C-alpha positions in Angstrom: 0.0 0.0 0.0 1.1 3.5 -0.6 0.4 6.9 1.0 -0.3 9.4 -1.8 -0.1 13.1 -1.4 -1.4 14.4 -4.7 0.0 17.6 -6.2 -2.0 20.3 -7.8 -3.5 19.3 -11.1 -0.8 20.9 -13.2 2.5 19.8 -12.0 5.4 21.9 -13.3 8.5 20.5 -15.0 10.7 21.4 -12.1 8.6 19.2 -9.7 8.7 16.3 -12.2 12.4 16.6 -12.5 12.8 16.7 -8.7 10.7 13.5 -8.5 12.8 11.8 -11.1 16.0 12.9 -9.3 14.6 11.6 -6.0 14.0 8.2 -7.6 17.6 8.0 -8.9 19.4 9.3 -5.8 21.5 6.7 -4.1 20.7 5.7 -0.6 23.9 7.2 0.8 23.9 10.4 -1.3 23.1 12.6 1.7 26.5 11.8 3.2 28.2 13.8 0.4 26.6 17.0 1.9 29.0 18.8 4.2 26.2 20.2 6.3 24.7 16.8 6.8 28.2 15.4 7.7 28.6 17.9 10.5 25.1 17.4 11.7 25.7 13.6 11.8 29.0 13.9 13.7 27.4 16.2 16.2 24.4 13.9 16.7 26.7 10.9 17.2 28.6 12.7 20.0 25.4 14.0 21.6 23.6 10.7 21.6 26.7 8.8 22.8 27.0 11.1 25.7 23.3 10.6 26.4 23.6 6.8 26.2 26.5 6.9 28.7 24.6 9.1 31.1 21.4 7.0 30.8 23.3 3.8 31.6 25.2 5.3 34.4 22.2 7.0 36.0 20.2 3.7 35.8 23.0 1.7 37.2 23.8 4.1 40.1 20.1 4.0 41.1 20.1 0.2 40.9 23.1 0.2 43.4 21.5 2.9 45.6 18.0 1.5 45.8 17.8 -2.0 44.2 14.3 -0.9 42.9 13.3 -1.6 39.3 10.6 1.0 39.7 13.1 3.8 40.5 15.5 2.6 37.8 12.7 2.8 35.3 12.1 6.4 36.3 15.3 7.4 34.4 14.0 6.6 30.9 10.5 7.6 32.1 11.6 11.1 33.1 13.4 11.5 29.8 10.3 10.6 27.8 7.4 12.0 30.0 7.8 15.7 29.0 7.3 14.7 25.4 3.7 13.9 26.3 3.0 17.6 27.2 5.7 19.6 25.4 6.3 18.0 22.0 3.3 19.6 20.3 4.4 23.1 21.4 7.9 22.1 20.3 6.5 21.2 16.9 4.9 24.7 16.6 8.3 26.2 17.6 10.0 24.1 14.9 7.6 25.5 12.3 7.9 29.1 13.5 11.5 29.7 14.6 15.0 28.6 13.8 15.3 24.8 14.1 19.1 25.1 14.4 18.8 27.6 17.4 16.3 25.3 19.2 18.6 22.3 18.7 21.6 24.2 19.9 19.7 25.4 23.0 18.8 21.8 24.0 22.5 20.8 23.7 23.4 23.6 26.1 20.9 22.3 28.6 22.2 18.7 28.2 25.8 19.8 28.8 24.7 21.7 32.0 23.1 18.5 33.4 26.3 16.5 32.6 28.4 19.1 34.4 26.1 18.9 37.5 26.2 15.1 37.5 29.9 14.9 37.2 30.5 17.4 39.9 28.1 15.6 42.3 29.8 12.3 41.7 33.3 13.6 42.1 32.5 15.3 45.3 30.6 12.3 46.7 27.4 14.3 47.2 25.2 12.5 44.6 21.8 11.4 45.8 18.9 9.6 44.1 16.9 12.8 43.8 19.8 14.5 42.0 19.7 11.8 39.3 16.0 12.1 38.8 16.0 16.0 38.8 18.8 16.2 36.2 17.0 13.6 34.1 13.7 15.5 34.3 15.4 18.8 33.3 17.0 17.2 30.3 13.7 15.5 29.4 12.0 18.9 29.3 14.6 20.3 27.0 14.6 17.3 24.7 10.8 17.4 24.4 10.8 21.0 23.2 13.7 20.5 20.8 13.0 17.0 19.4 10.7 18.2 16.5 13.3 20.9 15.6 16.2 18.5 15.6 14.3 15.9 13.5 13.0 18.4 10.9 16.3 20.2 10.7 17.4 17.2 8.5 15.1 18.3 5.7 16.6 21.8 5.9 20.1 20.5 5.3 19.7 18.3 2.3 18.1 18.4 -1.2 14.6 17.1 -1.6 15.8 14.1 -3.6 18.1 13.0 -0.7 15.6 13.4 2.2 14.4 9.8 2.5 18.0 8.5 2.7 19.0 11.3 5.1 16.1 10.5 7.4 17.1 6.9 7.4 20.8 7.6 7.8 20.1 9.9 10.7 19.1 6.8 12.7 22.7 5.6 12.3 23.8 8.4 14.7 21.4 7.0 17.3 22.5 3.4 16.6 26.2 4.1 16.6 25.7 6.0 19.9 23.7 3.0 21.3 26.7 0.8 20.6 29.5 3.1 21.7 27.8 4.7 24.7 26.8 1.6 26.7 30.0 -0.2 25.8 32.2 2.7 26.9 30.0 3.4 29.9 29.9 -0.2 31.1 33.7 -0.5 30.7 34.5 2.7 32.5 32.2 1.9 35.4 33.5 -1.7 35.8 37.2 -0.7 35.4 37.6 2.8 36.9 34.3 3.7 38.7 31.2 5.8 38.2 32.9 9.2 38.0 34.8 8.3 34.8 31.6 7.4 33.0 30.0 10.8 33.9 33.2 12.7 32.9 33.3 10.8 29.6 29.7 11.9 28.8 30.6 15.5 29.5 33.8 15.4 27.4 32.0 13.9 24.5 29.1 16.3 24.5 31.3 19.5 24.3 32.4 19.2 20.6 28.8 18.8 19.5 28.2 22.5 20.4 30.4 24.1 17.8 29.4 21.6 15.1 25.7 22.4 15.5 26.6 26.1 15.6 28.4 25.9 12.3 25.3 24.6 10.4 23.8 26.8 7.8 20.4 25.2 7.0 18.0 26.5 4.3 15.1 28.4 5.8 11.9 26.2 5.7 8.7 27.5 4.1 6.8 29.9 6.4 3.2 30.3 5.4 0.9 33.1 6.3 -0.5 30.9 9.1 2.7 31.3 11.1 1.9 35.0 11.5 -1.1 33.9 13.6 -1.3 32.7 17.2 0.5 29.6 18.4 -2.6 27.9 19.6 -4.4 28.5 16.3 -1.5 27.0 14.5 -1.5 24.0 16.8 -5.2 23.5 16.1 -4.6 23.8 12.4 -1.8 21.1 12.5 -3.9 18.7 14.6 -6.8 19.2 12.3 -4.6 18.3 9.3 -3.5 15.1 11.1 -7.0 14.1 12.2 -8.2 14.3 8.6 -5.6 12.0 7.2 -6.3 8.3 7.6 -2.7 7.3 6.7 -1.2 9.5 9.4 -3.8 8.2 12.0 -2.8 4.6 11.4 0.9 5.3 11.5 0.7 7.3 14.7 -1.6 4.7 16.4 0.7 1.9 15.5 3.6 3.8 16.9 1.7 4.4 20.2 0.9 0.7 20.7 4.5 -0.4 20.2 5.9 2.4 22.4 3.7 1.9 25.4 3.9 -1.9 25.4 6.9 -3.8 24.0 9.3 -0.9 23.7 9.4 -0.4 27.4 11.7 -3.5 27.6 14.9 -1.4 28.2 13.7 -0.3 31.6 14.4 -3.9 32.9 17.9 -4.3 31.5 19.6 -3.4 34.9 17.3 -5.8 36.7 18.0 -8.6 34.2 21.8 -8.0 34.4 21.8 -8.0 38.2 19.0 -10.4 39.2 18.4 -12.8 36.3 21.8 -13.1 34.5 24.1 -12.0 37.3 26.6 -10.3 35.0 26.8 -6.8 36.7 27.6 -3.5 35.1 29.9 -4.9 32.4 27.2 -7.3 31.3 24.7 -4.5 31.3 27.0 -2.6 29.0 27.2 -5.6 26.6 23.4 -6.1 26.6 22.9 -2.4 25.9 25.6 -2.5 23.2 23.7 -5.5 21.6 20.7 -3.1 21.2 23.0 -0.7 19.3 24.4 -3.4 17.0 20.9 -4.7 16.1 19.6 -1.2 15.5 22.6 -0.2 13.3 22.2 -3.4 11.2 18.5 -2.6 10.7 19.2 1.0 9.7 21.8 -0.1 7.1 19.4 -2.7 5.7 16.5 -0.2 5.5 18.6 2.5 3.8 19.8 0.1 1.1 16.4 -1.5 0.4 14.3 1.7 0.9 11.1 1.7 -1.2 11.4 -2.0 -2.3 8.8 -3.1 0.1 5.7 -1.2 1.3 6.3 0.6 4.6 3.2 -0.9 6.2 4.3 -4.4 5.3 7.7 -3.7 7.0 5.9 -2.4 10.1 3.6 -5.3 10.5 6.3 -8.0 10.1 8.8 -6.2 12.3 6.2 -5.3 14.9 5.2 -9.0 15.5 8.8 -10.1 15.3 9.7 -7.6 18.1 7.0 -9.0 20.3 8.1 -12.6 19.7 11.8 -11.9 20.4 10.9 -9.9 23.6 9.0 -13.0 24.8 12.1 -15.0 24.1 14.3 -12.6 26.2 11.8 -13.0 29.1 12.2 -16.7 29.0 16.0 -16.9 28.6 18.3 -17.2 31.6 21.5 -17.8 29.6 23.6 -14.6 29.1 24.9 -15.3 25.5 21.4 -16.4 24.3 19.8 -13.3 25.9 22.4 -11.0 24.2 21.7 -12.5 20.8 17.9 -12.2 21.3 18.4 -8.6 22.4 20.3 -7.8 19.2 17.6 -9.4 17.1 14.8 -7.7 19.0 16.6 -4.3 18.5 16.8 -5.1 14.7 13.0 -5.7 14.6 12.2 -2.6 16.8 14.4 -0.3 14.7 12.9 -1.6 11.4 9.4 -0.8 12.8 10.2 2.7 14.3 12.5 3.9 11.5 10.0 2.9 8.8 7.2 4.5 10.7 9.2 7.8 11.2 10.2 8.0 7.6 6.6 7.4 6.4 5.3 10.1 8.8 7.9 12.7 8.0 7.8 12.3 4.2 4.0 12.3 4.2 3.7 15.7 5.8 4.1 18.9 3.7 6.9 21.1 5.0 4.7 23.8 6.5 3.0 21.1 8.7 6.1 18.9 9.2 7.1 20.2 12.6 3.7 19.8 14.1 3.1 16.3 12.5 6.4 15.1 13.9 5.6 16.6 17.2 2.5 14.5 17.5 4.7 11.4 16.9 7.0 12.6 19.7 3.9 12.9 21.9 3.5 9.2 21.3 7.0 8.7 22.7 5.9 10.8 25.6 3.4 8.1 26.5 6.3 5.6 27.0 6.6 6.4 30.7 3.2 4.9 31.2 4.6 1.6 29.9 8.0 2.0 31.7 6.5 2.7 35.1 3.8 -0.1 34.7 6.5 -2.5 33.6 8.8 -1.5 36.5 6.0 -1.7 39.0 4.9 -5.1 37.7 8.5 -6.4 37.9 8.5 -5.4 41.6 5.6 -7.7 42.2 6.1 -10.7 39.9 9.7 -10.4 38.8 11.3 -9.0 35.6 10.9 -12.1 33.5 7.2 -12.5 34.0 6.7 -8.8 33.7 8.5 -8.6 30.3 6.7 -11.7 29.1 3.3 -10.2 30.0 4.1 -7.0 28.2 5.3 -8.8 25.0 2.0 -10.7 24.8 -0.1 -7.7 25.6 1.7 -5.6 22.9 1.3 -8.3 20.3 -2.4 -8.6 21.0 -3.0 -4.8 20.9 -1.0 -4.5 17.6 -3.0 -7.4 16.1 -6.2 -5.7 17.1 -5.1 -2.5 15.5 -4.1 -4.2 12.2 -7.4 -6.2 12.0 -9.7 -3.4 13.0 -8.3 -0.4 11.2 -6.6 -1.9 8.2 -9.7 -2.7 6.1 -11.0 0.9 6.2 -7.5 2.3 5.7 -7.0 0.2 2.6 -10.3 1.1 1.1 -9.7 4.8 1.8 -6.3 4.7 0.1 -7.6 2.8 -2.9 -10.4 5.3 -3.3 -7.8 8.1 -3.2 -5.8 6.3 -5.9 -8.9 6.2 -8.2 -9.6 9.8 -7.5 -12.8 9.3 -5.6 -11.7 11.2 -2.6 -10.7 14.8 -3.0 -7.3 15.6 -1.6 -6.8 19.3 -0.5 -3.9 21.1 -2.1 -1.6 22.6 0.5 1.0 25.2 -0.3 4.4 23.6 -0.9 7.8 25.2 -0.9 9.7 25.4 -4.2 11.1 21.9 -5.0 9.2 20.1 -2.3 8.4 16.4 -3.0 5.1 15.7 -4.6 5.3 12.0 -4.5 4.3 9.8 -1.5 6.0 7.3 0.7 5.1 3.7 1.0 2.7 2.6 3.7 
């Protein structure tokens, strides 16, 4: 199936040429763009620092409290602000400089890293310090996430945008490999303070790299001279009227709230189930990065050869099955392999979903559309805290198994209930039976659709 965003009836030669160029662009063409290269390096440094901090904060709470529920608060507090602040962040991304917003968040992140390193070095760190720093960083991330994501389309040509969006996940995946591996090694070999210092040192070079970017200004419509709340309503109305976006966003919510909460139990599995300590936790977390990176590379190479929705359905059910296998396993090497495979499936689902959502939205709505997807990520603390609380009662293995089954059942219900109407709606659009409104598009914007 395909999501179609139809252009105005008379498409100009420049638009047709852009579409043909987009079809012929290689999957790695965006990497030849110097702006995108600097953005990618900065993102790798920034996400690696965040991965080290997240692992170190979770592990130090595990040692301080031994409570899976408190440990799960670290990722929960990073994600919870997205529930409330991502939509305003999307409006900011459509109204103001996306580069400035991204740089502002990086300054907030560095400030939290300085505070954590100072508290650890002086021996004054307490559990509430960890949670407070994480909450502050989560608020900054929620406001900046739509700007950081949509900044990609301001840095590269239209014909390279699909590849650039996919390749941007490599930054996250490389960080997910390097961060936990480095953090786990430093904690086990030298102590907690070295991990927090490493995060701070890595985050600093990202600041001048982001500052050096010179993105093209995105299209600003007359609507953006109006009030913020009116613009938010306009963006939400656009999303609610698009069946394809509704399906994509609901599928994302189901997976985020249920199965994708699995990472909250990694410290408990490493300590209580597998008995491998901080070093083992680093290896397990690194396996997530390895699986995710492999999925990103595969998706970039085969982009467009399989409908996006097919990829989402297959990878979603695979993620659930592999999470159930992790819940059952008590053998460290087997669990590590299953974690890598599950991360492959999870990344295939979420990366495909993100690409379809972002390319489906016209530029003047893109920040607000992406912000709603980040709101879905803001719902993850519901799953994280529920999973952590359930693990307190019945143990981490039974809790993860229950979430895997519940997630698979909810996703199956979504596919069975919403898919028939969704298919008929898209087929009617393809035959021209449903009128598609024509939104203003910036010069050279893509007029084709992405697979769904």
